[in-house]
Every structure is written in structure tokens, then in C-alpha cells.
C-alpha positions in Angstrom: 86.0 47.2 196.4 84.6 44.3 194.5 83.8 44.6 190.8 80.3 46.5 190.3 77.4 44.1 189.0 75.3 46.0 185.9 71.7 45.1 185.1 69.6 46.3 182.1 65.7 46.6 182.5 63.5 47.0 179.9 60.3 49.2 180.4 58.3 51.9 179.4 56.8 55.1 181.2 54.8 57.9 179.7 54.4 59.3 183.0 57.6 61.0 184.2 56.9 61.3 187.8 56.3 57.5 187.9 59.6 57.0 186.0 61.1 59.2 188.7 59.7 57.0 191.5 60.8 54.0 189.9 64.3 55.0 189.6 64.4 56.4 193.0 62.8 52.7 194.6 65.7 51.1 192.5 68.2 53.3 194.1 66.9 52.2 197.4 67.3 48.6 196.4 71.0 49.4 195.5 71.0 49.8 191.9 72.2 53.4 191.0 71.1 54.5 187.3 73.3 54.9 184.6 72.0 55.4 181.1 68.8 55.5 179.3 68.0 54.4 175.6 64.0 54.5 174.9 62.6 51.7 176.8 65.7 50.2 178.1 67.4 51.4 181.8 70.9 50.5 182.5 71.7 50.4 186.5 75.3 49.4 188.3 75.3 48.3 191.7 75.9 50.7 194.3 75.0 51.5 198.4 71.3 51.4 198.8 70.0 54.7 198.9 73.1 56.3 197.7 71.3 58.4 195.0 68.4 60.4 194.2 67.0 60.9 190.9 64.9 63.7 189.3 63.8 63.9 185.4 63.5 67.3 184.0 62.1 68.5 180.2 64.5 71.2 179.4 63.3 74.1 177.3 66.0 73.6 174.8 68.3 70.8 173.9 71.4 69.8 175.5 73.7 71.5 172.7 72.0 75.0 173.4 74.2 77.5 175.3 71.3 78.1 178.3 71.2 74.5 178.8 74.9 74.0 179.0 75.1 76.8 181.7 72.1 75.2 183.5 73.8 71.8 183.6 77.1 73.5 184.5 75.0 75.1 187.5 73.5 71.8 188.7 77.3 70.6 188.3 78.3 73.0 190.8 75.5 72.2 193.3 76.4 68.3 193.3 73.6 67.5 190.6 75.0 65.3 187.6 73.2 64.5 184.4 73.2 60.7 184.1 71.7 60.3 180.7 69.4 62.3 178.4 67.1 61.9 175.4 66.1 64.8 173.3 65.1 67.5 176.0 64.8 64.9 178.4 67.3 64.7 181.3 68.0 62.3 184.0 69.5 64.0 186.8 71.3 62.4 189.7 72.4 63.5 193.1 74.0 61.8 196.4 71.8 61.3 199.0 74.2 62.5 201.5 74.3 66.0 200.0 70.9 66.4 201.2 67.5 66.9 199.5 66.9 67.3 195.9 64.6 69.5 194.4 64.5 70.9 191.4 61.8 73.7 191.6 62.1 76.0 194.3 58.8 77.5 193.5 55.2 77.1 192.2 56.0 79.1 189.5 58.9 77.0 187.9 56.9 73.9 188.5 54.1 75.1 186.4 56.5 76.1 183.5 57.6 72.7 183.8 54.1 70.7 183.6 53.3 73.3 180.9 56.4 72.4 178.6 55.4 68.6 179.0 51.9 69.3 178.4 52.7 71.0 175.0 54.6 67.8 174.1 52.1 65.6 175.1 49.3 67.8 173.0 51.8 67.9 170.0 51.7 64.1 170.3 47.9 63.7 170.6 47.6 65.8 167.8 49.6 63.9 165.7 48.0 60.3 166.8 44.1 62.0 166.5 45.0 63.3 162.6 46.7 59.4 162.0 43.6 58.0 163.5 40.9 60.5 161.7 42.9 59.7 158.3 42.8 56.2 158.3 39.3 56.2 159.4 38.1 58.3 156.9 40.1 56.5 154.4 38.5 53.2 155.5 35.3 54.8 154.7 35.8 56.4 151.1 37.9 53.6 149.6 37.1 50.3 148.7 40.5 48.5 147.9 42.1 47.4 151.3 40.0 49.4 153.4 40.4 47.0 156.0 44.1 48.2 156.6 43.2 51.8 157.0 40.5 50.6 159.7 43.0 48.4 161.2 45.5 50.9 161.7 42.8 53.8 162.9 41.7 50.8 165.6 45.5 50.3 166.6 46.2 53.8 166.8 43.1 55.1 168.9 44.1 53.6 172.4 47.5 55.2 172.0 45.6 58.7 171.1 43.4 58.2 174.5 46.5 57.2 176.4 48.2 60.7 175.0 45.1 62.5 175.5 44.5 61.2 179.2 48.3 62.5 180.0 47.7 65.7 178.3 44.5 66.1 180.6 46.3 64.8 183.9 48.9 67.6 183.2 46.5 70.2 182.8 45.0 69.4 186.0 48.3 69.6 188.0 48.7 72.8 186.1 45.5 74.1 187.5 45.8 72.9 191.1 49.3 74.7 191.1 47.8 77.5 190.1 44.9 77.5 192.4 47.6 76.8 195.2 49.4 79.6 194.4 46.6 82.1 194.6 46.0 81.0 197.9 49.5 81.6 199.2 49.5 85.0 197.5 
């Protein structure tokens, strides 16, 4: 077999489902995801559709015993951890080994979305405080108030983006909880 080609793609996502979809599209085009560093994806050529990918936000970091046990269990079922950043893991399974679903029931999906929602709430709160502090400082200081005003205005769209993601996750959680009630 010939030498595998490599490719780097610089891209940012704030929605893990869109990121997961994109990784699977790349695999369908013959690019196996190999590594992620913030904003940079590394791929290696592969057979088209050779792999399926899932992204999961773990409850604990990679060094936690529970996480190690979980990743070992996944490994035994043919799922490998390709890359990770903090509690986010990028998981891969050979397409020939069958379908690839991490969450077998609604409750586990709800818990996953709640963990991610809590992360977005944290980021949204930090951004909101930064926006508010800069706008307040711009209103009460005479010296260089334009700097604080500019910072507040620049941070506001980021805060809104984070809040949108939080509300999107809340809607998904509510939909899943409604679906669970219907099934019971």
C-alpha cells in the first residue's frame, strides 16, 4: 500500500453535533480524522466511509478512573479514542463493525446534553459578566472609557452565541424528556 496523505483543516465549531456530522462527511470523502488541537483538525487518507465518528463530553477528565474504565470498555467493543481536549473525546469505529451509537436510551442522551448545557451556562455567565463589567466601567470612568465600551461591544456577540447554544441544548433536553414521557 502506498504512503498515506495527510491534511490539516482549520475550522471552528461551537455545536458538537455539527462538528460530528462534518467529521463523518470527511470520512465519507476518504479522510480519517487523526488529531484535534483547538481549531485544527488533522486527517489521513483512508478508504471512503471506512470510519464513523462520535464526539462525547465526559463527566470526568481522561485521568479519572471512571473515564479510563469507560474508554477501556469502548475499546473492547471496537471503539477507539482518536483525540481529546479536556473532557471532550473524539471516538471512532470502523464502519464494517456496524452502527455506532453511544447512547442506547433517552436518559443517557439527556444526561449527556445536560453536561454540555452546564458547560455552556458556565461560558455564557463568564461572557455576560465580562460584557456587563466593561459596559459599567465605560459608563463610570472618564479615562479611556472607549476601551471598556469597545471590549463590551466585542464580547456581546460571543455572549449571545453562547446563550443561543445553551437555549438550543435546553430545547433538546425538553424534547427528549417529552419523548421519554410519551414512551412510558
